[in-house]
C-alpha positions as CSV (number, residue, x, y, z in Angstrom):
1,M,135.3,114.2,323.2
2,K,135.2,111.8,320.3
3,R,134.0,108.2,320.7
4,L,134.5,106.2,317.6
5,V,132.0,103.5,316.7
6,S,133.4,100.9,314.2
7,A,131.4,99.7,311.2
8,A,131.3,96.2,312.8
9,C,129.5,97.6,315.9
10,L,126.8,99.0,313.7
11,I,125.7,95.8,312.1
12,G,122.2,94.9,313.0
13,I,121.2,98.1,314.7
14,S,118.8,100.6,313.3
15,T,121.1,103.6,312.9
16,S,122.5,105.6,310.0
17,S,125.9,107.2,309.8
18,F,126.7,110.4,307.9
19,A,129.9,112.6,308.0
20,G,130.9,110.8,311.2
21,A,127.6,111.4,313.0
22,L,125.0,108.7,313.9
23,F,121.3,109.1,313.5
24,F,118.5,107.1,315.1
25,N,114.8,107.1,314.2
26,S,112.1,104.8,315.4
27,T,109.8,103.3,312.8
28,S,106.8,103.0,315.1
29,F,105.5,104.2,318.5
30,A,106.0,100.7,319.8
31,G,109.7,100.9,319.0
32,N,110.4,104.2,320.7
33,A,111.8,102.8,324.0
34,A,114.2,100.4,322.2
35,E,115.4,103.0,319.8
36,R,116.0,105.6,322.6
37,A,117.8,102.9,324.6
38,L,120.0,102.1,321.6
39,W,120.8,105.8,321.2
40,L,121.8,106.2,324.9
41,S,123.9,103.0,324.9
42,T,125.7,104.0,321.8
43,I,126.6,107.4,323.3
44,G,127.5,105.7,326.6
45,I,125.1,107.6,328.9
46,S,122.0,106.8,331.0
47,G,120.0,109.9,330.1
48,G,120.3,113.4,328.6
49,A,122.0,116.0,330.7
50,N,119.1,118.4,329.8
51,F,115.5,117.3,329.4
52,V,112.5,119.4,328.2
53,D,109.1,117.9,328.2
54,F,107.1,121.2,328.3
55,E,104.9,119.9,331.2
56,A,105.8,122.8,333.5
57,I,105.1,125.4,330.9
58,T,101.6,127.0,330.8
59,V,99.4,125.9,327.9
60,G,99.3,128.6,325.2
61,T,102.8,130.0,326.0
62,N,104.8,131.0,323.0
63,V,108.3,129.5,323.4
64,N,109.6,130.7,320.1
65,G,113.2,132.0,320.7
66,V,112.9,131.4,324.5
67,D,115.8,129.6,326.3
68,L,114.3,126.3,327.2
69,G,117.2,125.3,329.4
70,G,120.9,124.5,328.8
71,G,121.1,127.1,326.1
72,L,118.5,125.5,323.8
73,S,116.0,127.7,321.9
74,L,113.5,126.8,319.2
75,T,112.8,129.1,316.3
76,H,109.9,128.9,313.8
77,P,109.8,131.2,310.8
78,S,106.3,132.3,311.8
79,G,107.5,133.4,315.2
80,T,105.0,131.1,316.9
81,A,105.6,127.9,318.8
82,L,102.9,127.3,321.3
83,V,102.8,124.8,324.1
84,Q,99.5,122.8,323.8
85,S,97.9,119.9,325.6
86,S,95.1,118.9,323.3
87,S,95.6,116.4,320.5
88,S,93.5,118.7,318.3
89,F,96.7,120.9,318.0
90,F,98.7,117.9,316.7
91,G,96.5,116.6,314.0
92,G,94.7,114.2,316.3
93,S,98.0,112.8,317.7
94,N,98.9,112.8,321.4
95,P,101.8,114.4,323.3
96,I,104.1,111.9,325.1
97,D,102.6,113.0,328.5
98,T,100.1,115.9,328.5
99,R,101.9,118.8,326.8
100,A,104.2,119.4,323.8
101,V,105.1,122.3,321.6
102,A,102.8,122.7,318.6
103,L,104.3,123.8,315.3
104,Q,102.7,124.9,312.0
105,E,103.7,122.9,309.0
106,I,105.8,125.0,306.6
107,A,108.0,124.5,303.6
108,G,110.8,126.3,305.4
109,T,113.1,125.4,308.3
110,I,112.3,125.0,312.0
111,T,115.5,125.1,314.1
112,L,116.7,123.9,317.5
113,N,119.6,126.3,318.4
114,F,122.3,125.5,321.0
115,A,124.0,128.5,322.5
116,T,126.6,126.0,323.8
117,P,127.2,123.2,321.2
118,V,126.2,119.7,322.3
119,D,127.4,116.2,321.6
120,Y,123.9,114.6,321.3
121,V,120.3,115.6,320.9
122,G,117.1,113.5,320.7
123,G,113.4,113.9,321.0
124,F,110.0,112.9,319.6
125,D,108.1,114.2,316.6
126,I,104.3,114.1,316.7
127,D,102.1,113.9,313.6
128,L,105.0,114.7,311.3
129,P,104.0,114.3,307.6
130,G,107.7,114.0,306.5
131,A,110.7,116.2,306.9
132,T,114.5,116.2,306.6
133,L,116.4,116.4,309.9
134,R,119.7,118.1,309.4
135,A,122.5,118.4,312.0
136,V,124.8,121.4,311.6
137,F,128.2,121.1,313.3
138,T,130.5,123.8,314.7
139,D,132.9,123.3,311.7
140,N,129.9,124.2,309.4
141,S,129.7,120.7,308.1
142,T,126.2,119.1,307.9
143,A,124.6,115.7,307.9
144,Q,121.0,114.7,307.4
145,I,118.3,112.0,307.2
146,N,114.7,111.8,306.2
147,L,112.5,111.2,309.2
148,N,109.8,108.5,309.2
149,T,106.3,109.8,308.6
150,T,104.1,109.9,311.8
151,F,101.1,111.5,310.1
152,T,98.2,109.7,311.8
153,S,96.2,110.0,315.0
154,G,96.5,108.6,318.5
155,N,99.8,107.6,320.1
156,T,102.0,107.9,317.1
157,A,105.0,110.0,318.2
158,E,108.4,108.6,317.1
159,F,111.8,109.0,318.6
160,W,114.7,110.5,316.7
161,G,118.3,111.1,318.0
162,V,121.7,112.3,316.8
163,W,125.1,111.5,318.3
164,R,128.0,113.4,316.8
165,N,130.4,110.5,317.3
166,D,133.6,111.7,315.6
167,A,132.0,114.8,313.9
168,A,132.4,118.3,315.4
169,A,129.9,119.3,318.1
170,I,126.3,120.1,317.2
171,S,125.4,123.7,316.9
172,R,121.8,123.3,315.7
173,I,119.2,120.9,314.4
174,E,117.0,121.8,311.5
175,F,113.7,120.4,310.4
176,I,113.3,121.1,306.7
177,G,110.1,120.9,304.6
178,S,107.6,119.6,307.2
179,S,104.6,120.3,305.0
180,G,102.0,118.3,303.2
181,G,99.9,117.0,306.1
182,D,97.1,118.5,308.1
183,G,99.0,121.8,308.9
184,E,100.2,121.0,312.4
185,W,102.7,118.8,314.1
186,G,104.9,118.9,317.3
187,L,108.0,118.1,319.3
188,D,108.3,116.6,322.7
189,N,110.7,115.2,325.3
190,L,113.9,116.9,324.0
191,E,117.2,115.5,325.5
192,Y,120.6,117.0,324.8
193,G,124.0,117.7,326.3
194,A,127.7,117.1,326.2
195,V,129.4,113.9,327.2
196,P,132.0,114.4,329.9
197,E,135.6,113.9,329.0
198,P,137.2,110.6,330.3
199,G,139.4,112.6,332.7
200,T,136.3,114.4,334.1
201,M,134.6,111.0,334.7
202,I,137.7,109.7,336.4
203,A,137.8,112.7,338.7
204,I,134.1,112.4,339.5
205,G,134.6,108.7,340.4
206,T,137.6,109.5,342.5
207,G,135.8,112.2,344.4
208,L,132.8,110.0,345.1
209,A,135.1,107.2,346.3
210,F,136.9,109.7,348.7
211,A,133.6,111.0,350.0
212,R,132.4,107.5,350.8
213,L,135.6,106.7,352.5
214,R,135.3,109.8,354.7
215,R,131.7,108.9,355.6
216,R,132.9,105.4,356.7
217,R,135.6,106.9,358.9
């Protein structure tokens, strides 16, 4: 599905457009809710089809290369991506709730891989000293932005999101060059999925209406 967003619609909103894709990145913890709401409304959904907050995963579990749901896996060059609950594993910064995946800062690339390509993906980076977020699409084109620095302690996680808009579907997200801080950062509350085709939405609506009619009868 391709939903075009005109240049006129983008005036006044905190988003960046590259190669047909749209990027969102909050500039502060306080702005996370508004930035996520803007991302969702631009896509035209109320929430991600898939949601991973790591709360149900045992602390200390290595989720590197593991299917986190919906075909998503995370790979770190070191082979280690541990679920942690203490801020001491995130440079003094806090997870969104109680747990997040802790990642070692490296000069290389940390990747979110989608076995089934998606239309959108978003999440929160924690204690990130600076990195490039690059989206790789199924036609091998790419687009990227530099994420805001969240390298401080306390509640400092910041939201980022990608919507493919009129680009090809997203096959992976890469975090490049996340080094130069205190050696550790994290990711939390990952949302991703595909937007149903208009015909699918119409069929769903018709089916629900028919079901309600039968219940009334």
